[in-house]
N, CA, C and O atoms as a GROMACS GRO file, in nm:
protein
  244
    1MET      N    1 -10.345  -3.046   6.480
    1MET     CA    2 -10.475  -2.990   6.505
    1MET      C    3 -10.509  -2.889   6.396
    1MET      O    4 -10.614  -2.901   6.334
    2GLY      N    5 -10.427  -2.792   6.371
    2GLY     CA    6 -10.447  -2.695   6.264
    2GLY      C    7 -10.544  -2.585   6.299
    2GLY      O    8 -10.613  -2.590   6.401
    3GLY      N    9 -10.547  -2.486   6.214
    3GLY     CA   10 -10.636  -2.373   6.234
    3GLY      C   11 -10.582  -2.273   6.334
    3GLY      O   12 -10.484  -2.298   6.405
    4ARG      N   13 -10.648  -2.160   6.339
    4ARG     CA   14 -10.615  -2.056   6.436
    4ARG      C   15 -10.724  -2.053   6.541
    4ARG      O   16 -10.843  -2.052   6.509
    5LYS      N   17 -10.683  -2.052   6.667
    5LYS     CA   18 -10.778  -2.050   6.778
    5LYS      C   19 -10.849  -1.915   6.780
    5LYS      O   20 -10.786  -1.810   6.767
    6VAL      N   21 -10.980  -1.918   6.797
    6VAL     CA   22 -11.060  -1.796   6.806
    6VAL      C   23 -11.117  -1.789   6.947
    6VAL      O   24 -11.192  -1.877   6.990
    7THR      N   25 -11.081  -1.682   7.018
    7THR     CA   26 -11.126  -1.662   7.155
    7THR      C   27 -11.191  -1.526   7.166
    7THR      O   28 -11.137  -1.426   7.117
    8ALA      N   29 -11.307  -1.520   7.230
    8ALA     CA   30 -11.373  -1.391   7.256
    8ALA      C   31 -11.342  -1.351   7.399
    8ALA      O   32 -11.356  -1.432   7.491
    9HIS      N   33 -11.300  -1.227   7.418
    9HIS     CA   34 -11.274  -1.174   7.552
    9HIS      C   35 -11.379  -1.066   7.577
    9HIS      O   36 -11.371  -0.956   7.522
   10VAL      N   37 -11.476  -1.099   7.660
   10VAL     CA   38 -11.588  -1.009   7.686
   10VAL      C   39 -11.610  -0.997   7.836
   10VAL      O   40 -11.622  -1.097   7.906
   11PHE      N   41 -11.613  -0.874   7.884
   11PHE     CA   42 -11.636  -0.846   8.026
   11PHE      C   43 -11.538  -0.923   8.116
   11PHE      O   44 -11.576  -0.974   8.221
   12GLY      N   45 -11.413  -0.931   8.072
   12GLY     CA   46 -11.309  -0.994   8.152
   12GLY      C   47 -11.307  -1.146   8.148
   12GLY      O   48 -11.233  -1.209   8.224
   13VAL      N   49 -11.387  -1.205   8.062
   13VAL     CA   50 -11.395  -1.351   8.053
   13VAL      C   51 -11.356  -1.395   7.913
   13VAL      O   52 -11.400  -1.336   7.814
   14ASP      N   53 -11.272  -1.499   7.903
   14ASP     CA   54 -11.234  -1.557   7.775
   14ASP      C   55 -11.324  -1.676   7.743
   14ASP      O   56 -11.348  -1.761   7.828
   15ALA      N   57 -11.374  -1.680   7.620
   15ALA     CA   58 -11.455  -1.792   7.574
   15ALA      C   59 -11.396  -1.845   7.445
   15ALA      O   60 -11.382  -1.772   7.347
   16ASP      N   61 -11.360  -1.973   7.444
   16ASP     CA   62 -11.306  -2.036   7.324
   16ASP      C   63 -11.420  -2.059   7.226
   16ASP      O   64 -11.516  -2.131   7.257
   17LEU      N   65 -11.411  -1.998   7.107
   17LEU     CA   66 -11.517  -2.010   7.007
   17LEU      C   67 -11.491  -2.121   6.907
   17LEU      O   68 -11.583  -2.163   6.836
   18GLY      N   69 -11.368  -2.169   6.899
   18GLY     CA   70 -11.335  -2.275   6.805
   18GLY      C   71 -11.210  -2.244   6.726
   18GLY      O   72 -11.130  -2.159   6.765
   19ARG      N   73 -11.193  -2.315   6.615
   19ARG     CA   74 -11.076  -2.297   6.529
   19ARG      C   75 -11.120  -2.250   6.392
   19ARG      O   76 -11.222  -2.294   6.338
   20ALA      N   77 -11.040  -2.159   6.336
   20ALA     CA   78 -11.069  -2.105   6.203
   20ALA      C   79 -10.956  -2.140   6.108
   20ALA      O   80 -10.839  -2.145   6.148
   21PHE      N   81 -10.991  -2.165   5.983
   21PHE     CA   82 -10.892  -2.196   5.880
   21PHE      C   83 -10.885  -2.088   5.774
   21PHE      O   84 -10.801  -2.093   5.684
   22ASP      N   85 -10.973  -1.989   5.785
   22ASP     CA   86 -10.972  -1.874   5.695
   22ASP      C   87 -11.061  -1.765   5.755
   22ASP      O   88 -11.132  -1.792   5.852
   23PRO      N   89 -11.058  -1.644   5.701
   23PRO     CA   90 -11.139  -1.535   5.758
   23PRO      C   91 -11.290  -1.566   5.761
   23PRO      O   92 -11.360  -1.519   5.850
   24GLY      N   93 -11.338  -1.642   5.664
   24GLY     CA   94 -11.480  -1.680   5.666
   24GLY      C   95 -11.516  -1.760   5.789
   24GLY      O   96 -11.624  -1.743   5.845
   25ASP      N   97 -11.426  -1.848   5.830
   25ASP     CA   98 -11.448  -1.926   5.953
   25ASP      C   99 -11.453  -1.834   6.075
   25ASP      O  100 -11.536  -1.854   6.164
   26VAL      N  101 -11.365  -1.734   6.079
   26VAL     CA  102 -11.364  -1.640   6.191
   26VAL      C  103 -11.500  -1.570   6.198
   26VAL      O  104 -11.560  -1.561   6.306
   27SER      N  105 -11.548  -1.521   6.085
   27SER     CA  106 -11.678  -1.453   6.081
   27SER      C  107 -11.790  -1.545   6.127
   27SER      O  108 -11.877  -1.503   6.204
   28ALA      N  109 -11.788  -1.670   6.082
   28ALA     CA  110 -11.893  -1.765   6.120
   28ALA      C  111 -11.891  -1.793   6.270
   28ALA      O  112 -11.997  -1.796   6.333
   29LEU      N  113 -11.773  -1.812   6.326
   29LEU     CA  114 -11.762  -1.837   6.470
   29LEU      C  115 -11.812  -1.717   6.550
   29LEU      O  116 -11.882  -1.733   6.650
   30LEU      N  117 -11.777  -1.598   6.505
   30LEU     CA  118 -11.822  -1.477   6.574
   30LEU      C  119 -11.973  -1.460   6.564
   30LEU      O  120 -12.038  -1.422   6.662
   31ARG      N  121 -12.031  -1.488   6.448
   31ARG     CA  122 -12.177  -1.479   6.431
   31ARG      C  123 -12.249  -1.576   6.525
   31ARG      O  124 -12.349  -1.540   6.587
   32ARG      N  125 -12.198  -1.699   6.534
   32ARG     CA  126 -12.260  -1.798   6.623
   32ARG      C  127 -12.256  -1.754   6.768
   32ARG      O  128 -12.342  -1.791   6.848
   33ALA      N  129 -12.154  -1.673   6.802
   33ALA     CA  130 -12.141  -1.624   6.940
   33ALA      C  131 -12.221  -1.494   6.961
   33ALA      O  132 -12.221  -1.438   7.071
   34GLY      N  133 -12.289  -1.447   6.855
   34GLY     CA  134 -12.373  -1.328   6.870
   34GLY      C  135 -12.310  -1.199   6.825
   34GLY      O  136 -12.367  -1.092   6.846
   35PHE      N  137 -12.193  -1.206   6.761
   35PHE     CA  138 -12.124  -1.086   6.713
   35PHE      C  139 -12.149  -1.073   6.563
   35PHE      O  140 -12.103  -1.156   6.485
   36GLU      N  141 -12.220  -0.970   6.522
   36GLU     CA  142 -12.253  -0.948   6.381
   36GLU      C  143 -12.162  -0.842   6.321
   36GLU      O  144 -12.124  -0.747   6.389
   37ASP      N  145 -12.127  -0.858   6.195
   37ASP     CA  146 -12.054  -0.756   6.119
   37ASP      C  147 -11.928  -0.705   6.188
   37ASP      O  148 -11.906  -0.584   6.197
   38VAL      N  149 -11.845  -0.796   6.238
   38VAL     CA  150 -11.720  -0.758   6.304
   38VAL      C  151 -11.615  -0.725   6.198
   38VAL      O  152 -11.598  -0.799   6.102
   39ASP      N  153 -11.546  -0.613   6.217
   39ASP     CA  154 -11.437  -0.571   6.128
   39ASP      C  155 -11.319  -0.665   6.150
   39ASP      O  156 -11.261  -0.666   6.259
   40LEU      N  157 -11.282  -0.744   6.049
   40LEU     CA  158 -11.172  -0.839   6.062
   40LEU      C  159 -11.036  -0.779   6.029
   40LEU      O  160 -10.935  -0.848   6.036
   41SER      N  161 -11.032  -0.652   5.992
   41SER     CA  162 -10.904  -0.590   5.958
   41SER      C  163 -10.818  -0.573   6.083
   41SER      O  164 -10.867  -0.586   6.196
   42GLU      N  165 -10.691  -0.546   6.062
   42GLU     CA  166 -10.600  -0.525   6.176
   42GLU      C  167 -10.637  -0.401   6.255
   42GLU      O  168 -10.596  -0.387   6.371
   43GLU      N  169 -10.714  -0.309   6.195
   43GLU     CA  170 -10.758  -0.189   6.265
   43GLU      C  171 -10.884  -0.214   6.348
   43GLU      O  172 -10.923  -0.130   6.429
   44GLY      N  173 -10.947  -0.330   6.328
   44GLY     CA  174 -11.071  -0.363   6.398
   44GLY      C  175 -11.045  -0.411   6.540
   44GLY      O  176 -10.934  -0.398   6.591
   45PRO      N  177 -11.148  -0.465   6.604
   45PRO     CA  178 -11.140  -0.505   6.745
   45PRO      C  179 -11.069  -0.638   6.771
   45PRO      O  180 -11.055  -0.679   6.886
   46ILE      N  181 -11.024  -0.704   6.666
   46ILE     CA  182 -10.961  -0.835   6.682
   46ILE      C  183 -10.810  -0.820   6.701
   46ILE      O  184 -10.745  -0.744   6.630
   47ARG      N  185 -10.756  -0.893   6.798
   47ARG     CA  186 -10.611  -0.899   6.816
   47ARG      C  187 -10.564  -1.026   6.745
   47ARG      O  188 -10.591  -1.138   6.789
   48TRP      N  189 -10.492  -1.007   6.635
   48TRP     CA  190 -10.443  -1.118   6.555
   48TRP      C  191 -10.306  -1.160   6.606
   48TRP      O  192 -10.219  -1.076   6.629
   49GLU      N  193 -10.285  -1.290   6.625
   49GLU     CA  194 -10.156  -1.343   6.667
   49GLU      C  195 -10.103  -1.435   6.558
   49GLU      O  196 -10.179  -1.514   6.501
   50GLY      N  197  -9.974  -1.426   6.528
   50GLY     CA  198  -9.915  -1.510   6.424
   50GLY      C  199  -9.935  -1.454   6.285
   50GLY      O  200  -9.916  -1.525   6.186
   51GLY      N  201  -9.972  -1.328   6.275
   51GLY     CA  202  -9.998  -1.264   6.147
   51GLY      C  203 -10.138  -1.208   6.143
   51GLY      O  204 -10.225  -1.249   6.220
   52GLY      N  205 -10.161  -1.115   6.054
   52GLY     CA  206 -10.291  -1.050   6.042
   52GLY      C  207 -10.394  -1.138   5.973
   52GLY      O  208 -10.370  -1.256   5.950
   53PRO      N  209 -10.508  -1.079   5.940
   53PRO     CA  210 -10.617  -1.156   5.880
   53PRO      C  211 -10.587  -1.209   5.740
   53PRO      O  212 -10.657  -1.297   5.691
   54GLN      N  213 -10.484  -1.156   5.677
   54GLN     CA  214 -10.449  -1.202   5.542
   54GLN      C  215 -10.348  -1.317   5.545
   54GLN      O  216 -10.314  -1.370   5.439
   55VAL      N  217 -10.298  -1.356   5.662
   55VAL     CA  218 -10.194  -1.458   5.674
   55VAL      C  219 -10.255  -1.590   5.720
   55VAL      O  220 -10.299  -1.603   5.834
   56TRP      N  221 -10.256  -1.687   5.630
   56TRP     CA  222 -10.309  -1.820   5.662
   56TRP      C  223 -10.214  -1.925   5.605
   56TRP      O  224 -10.248  -1.999   5.514
   57THR      N  225 -10.094  -1.929   5.661
   57THR     CA  226  -9.992  -2.024   5.616
   57THR      C  227  -9.978  -2.136   5.718
   57THR      O  228 -10.032  -2.128   5.828
   58ALA      N  229  -9.905  -2.239   5.682
   58ALA     CA  230  -9.881  -2.351   5.774
   58ALA      C  231  -9.811  -2.306   5.901
   58ALA      O  232  -9.824  -2.370   6.005
   59ASP      N  233  -9.736  -2.196   5.894
   59ASP     CA  234  -9.664  -2.147   6.011
   59ASP      C  235  -9.756  -2.094   6.119
   59ASP      O  236  -9.723  -2.103   6.238
   60ASN      N  237  -9.871  -2.040   6.083
   60ASN     CA  238  -9.958  -1.982   6.185
   60ASN      C  239 -10.090  -2.056   6.201
   60ASN      O  240 -10.171  -2.020   6.287
   61ILE      N  241 -10.115  -2.158   6.120
   61ILE     CA  242 -10.235  -2.238   6.143
   61ILE      C  243 -10.190  -2.378   6.176
   61ILE      O  244 -10.273  -2.465   6.200
   0.00000   0.00000   0.00000
């Protein structure tokens, strides 16, 4: 399948936004869901699993 699963957790509900293959994909999925200018850094609101936003290897995608 590939990619990293992107899920939004809002008001106690999880919504699957799709799969991302790089940080640009994450931003695009978030924009389509109505989230603008989200900080993709590890200090931002995103919980990264399998490595931070700079890690896009076969092991985590």
